N, C-alpha and C positions, 0 to 999 in steps of 0.2 A: 504494500500500500504506500501511497505517497507520504513521504516523511517517515516511513518505517525503516527498518534496518538497524544494525548494531555496530557498524564500522567505526562509529565515533566513541564507543565505550572503551574505557581505559583499563588495562590490567595493572593495577597498583594496589599495594597494601594500604594506601592512604584513602581508598574509596570508603566514604562514610555512608552515603546513600546510593543505592543502585535500584533504578526503576526499569523494569523490562516488560515490554508488550502491554503497557497500561491501557486499559479500556474502561471508560466511564460512560454509562448510558442511563438516561432517565425516561420513565414512561411518559408518553404524551397522549394517552387515550386512544381508543379504537385500534389497539394493537400496534401503534406507532411508537417509536422511541427517538429521543434526542441523542444524537451521536456527539456528546460533548468532548470526549477525548478518544481518539481512535488509534490504538496500537503504537504508542510512542515509547522510546527507551532513552534513558540518559543516566548519568552518574554525577555525583558531587564529591570532591575530595575534601578531607578534613581541613578546615581553615580557609576554604574557598568561598567565594561569593558567586553564585550562579544567577544570572539574569534571565528571566522569562519575559519576553515582550511580544506584543501583538495587539491588534485592535480589539475592541469590546466584542465578546462572544467567541474568541478564538480558543478558549478552554484553559487559559493560563491559571486562573484562580481555582478552577476545578482540579487542575493538576496539583496545585499546592495543597488543597484540602485532602485530596486522595492520598497524598504521602502520609498524612496523619490519620487516614482512615475515617475522614469526615466528609462524605460517607466512604464506606469501603468500596474499592473499585469493582466494576462488573467482572473483570478478569485481569490477569497479569500479576506481577509480583513487585513488592516494595520491600527491599532489604535495608535495614537501618542498623549499622554497627554490627553486622553479621547475623541479625535476627530478622526472620521473615515476618513482616508486620501483618500480612493478610491472613496468617494462620493464628493470630492471637485474638483473644476475646476476653470480655469481662475484666477481671482485676488485672490480668497480665497486660492487656492493651492499655488500660488506664494508667498503670504504673510506667509503661514505656512512653506514654505521651508526656510525662513530666519532663522527659529529656528532649522533647520537641515542642517548642512553643510557637505561638502565632501572634502577629501584629496585624490588626485589621485595617481596612481602608478608611472607615469612618471612626475616628477615635472617640467622638462624643457618644454615639449610640452603642459602642462596644463596652461602655462603662455603666455600671449599675447606678442610676441617678439617686437612689435612696441610701447609698452607703458612703461612708467617709473614705477619703483617699487611703488612709492607713489601713483600713479594713479591706479595701479592694486589693491593695498590693500584698497584704498578708494572707489573703484567702487561701492560696495554694499551700502555704506553709501550715496553716491551721488544719487543712484537710489531711495532708500527708504526714505531718508531724515528723517523727524521727526517721521516716522512710527516705526523706530527702534532706534532712538536716534539722537541727533543733530550732523550733520557733523562738524568735526573740524580737522585741521591739528594736533593738540595736541593728539587727540585720535589715529590717524594713527601712529604717532611717538611713543606713549605709547605702542601700540601693537607690533610694530617692535622691540622696546627695550625688550619686554617680551619674544620674540623668539630669542633673542641674536644677533640682528642686530643693528648697529649704524645708526639712521636715517640720520644724517648729511653726512654719507659716501654713503649709499645705495639708498637714496630717488630718486636721479636724474639719476640713472643708469638703464640699461635695462637688461632683464633676461640673455642674452648671455654673460654678463660680470661676471656671477657668476658660482660657482661650483654646482654640483647636490645637495649637502647637503644644500647649501645656498638657492638654489631655493626652496627646500622643506620647509625651514624655512619661506620663503615668502608665500608659499601656506598655511602654518599653520596660519600665520598672517592674510591672506585674509579671512580664515574661522573664526578666532576668533573675527574679528573686528565687526561683526554683533551680538556678544554676544549670540551665539546659546546655546541650551540645549544639543544637540546631535551632535557629529561629527562622520561620517562614514569614516573610514580610509581604503581605498582600496589598500592594499599592499604598504603602504607608504615608506617602506625601501628596497624593493626588488631590486630597480634600483640603490642602493647606495653601496659604499664601506663598508666593514664590520666595519671599525673604525668609519665611519660616521653614520652607522646604530645605534650604541649604543648612539650617541649624540642625534639623532632624537627620539629614544625611551625614553630616559631620559627627553627630552623636552616635549614630549606628556604627560608623567606622571606628570611633574611639572605643565603643563597647565591644566590638569585634576583637580589637587588639587587646583590650584589658582582660576580657573573660575567655579568650580563645574560642570564639564562636565560629560556626559555619552558617552562612546565610543563603537562603533562596529568596531572591529579590524579584517580585512580580510587579510589572509596570507597563503602561502603554507609552510612556515618554522615553524614547530611545536616548535622548541627550542625558537624562538622569542615569539610565542603566549603564551607559558607557563609563561614567565616572566612578561607579561603585563596583562593577563586576570584573571578575577574572575570566569568565566565560559566558557567552550569551547564546541563548536559544530563541529563535524567532518562530512563532507559532501562527498558524492560520487555519481556522475552521477545524480545530481538533487535531491538527497535524503539525509536525515539525518541518519547517522549510529550510532552515540553515542553522548551523552550529559553528561558532568561531570565537577566537579571542576578540575582545571589543575593538582593538585598533584595526585588526584585519577586516572585521565586519564593516566598519565605518569607512575605511579607505577603499576597500574592494568588495562591495556587496555583490554577491554572485546571483542570488535569487531575485527575480524581478520585483517580487513583493517587498523584499528587504530594501531594495533601492528606492522604491516609492515611499516607504516609511521614512527613510533617511532624508530623501529630498523634501519631505513635508515638514522637516524641522525648521521653524522660522529663523530667518537671518536678520539680525538687527542692522540692516544696511539698506536704506531706501533706494540707493543708486545701483545696487546689484541686480543684474538681470535674473528674472525668474525662469529657471529651467525645469521646474517641477513637472513631472509627468503625472497627470491626473489618472487615478485608478478608474477603470471602466466598470460601470454598472453597480449593482447592489450586492452585498454579501449574500450568498445562497443560504437556504434554510438548513440548519444542522439535522433536521428531520429527514431530509432527502438530499444529501450532499452530492455534488457532481461526480460522475464516473472519472476514472483516470486521475489526473492531477486535479485536486480540489480548487486550485487557483486559476484553472484554465479559462473559466468564464469571465475573468477580469484581467487576464494576462496579455501584455503587449507582444510577447514572444510566442504566443500560442500557435501550434501546428496540429495537424490531424492526429498525430500519434499521442498527443496529450490527452485525448478523449478516451483512448483505448488502453494505454499502458500507464501504470502508476510508477512514478520515479521513486527510487530509494536513495537514502543518504549515501553519498560517496565522497571521498576525499579529493579536494582540488588544490590543496595547499597544506602547509604545516598546521595541523589542528583545525583546518577549515573544511567543513563538510556542507554539501548542498543537495537538496532533493529537487532536481529540475532537469528536464531533457535538454533544454536550451538556455543555459544560464547566461548572464550578462557577459559580453565580450568574448563569447565562445562562437566561432564561425560555423561549427557543425554540431550535430547532436552528440552528447556524451553517451557512449554505449554503456549498457548495463554490465 
């Protein structure tokens, strides 16, 4: 299938998360299903930041949630630190999730409006107790200070008394207090002002270095992803289009969809000519995705073969993989 294949998976003892043949589908009534994620594979090394990018509806947030089994995938495997997550259930799964935390897109709605900040941050510790570390007010205060909040000022306040950026700092503190190995950041800055976005991104980088974290960073803003990621995956309609280091991806985008996304990044120069190539048509329905390559209905490089054969990820450069029959700057079709 387009965007399938495992040529990009790495054989390394440092692989912390390994996802293989992940499929996530949701019922849509009358026997139909939404193909949210369709047979994708990827890995994340310990200490790495993996960026997942694509337009709304591409399946990136569903992929992040499926790693934590929220919900469990329809099929495929998710291995975290040598443990197969899809085979866990009940208490075992809940305990494993303490090592994988999530930061959500809307910081305000993800916090309980009836609880004080100190109780929100301490909730995980109070639930798990000695299983993840001794509960103490000092630990909560230390975590709040680490994210740039004064415990004496914020502890007894409630979420509605804070700005969006401050609420996101509280969310980060809540995730960090359990001392996780992985944090999945589901568009953590898209709901914030641009000036606050930079503060939160810098904070995440600082916390990654301070606590030895591994990050999965989900976003639709490619400019943001470039600055924080060690490796980037571009998704479209439940499939992976391209995998590459951020510099290679931005300098030499091979997939037509990736190039359109990068060309769409605004340039703060009114005199610069606009060479943006507009994407054709509307995104197809995930209930009935196109045959062959899923991007073919909107692709400027489309040929007849794109409707009948599904491209797989193949290497075109050092660590650079693309799923396309006719990638950019390629005069002839890439053979399977």
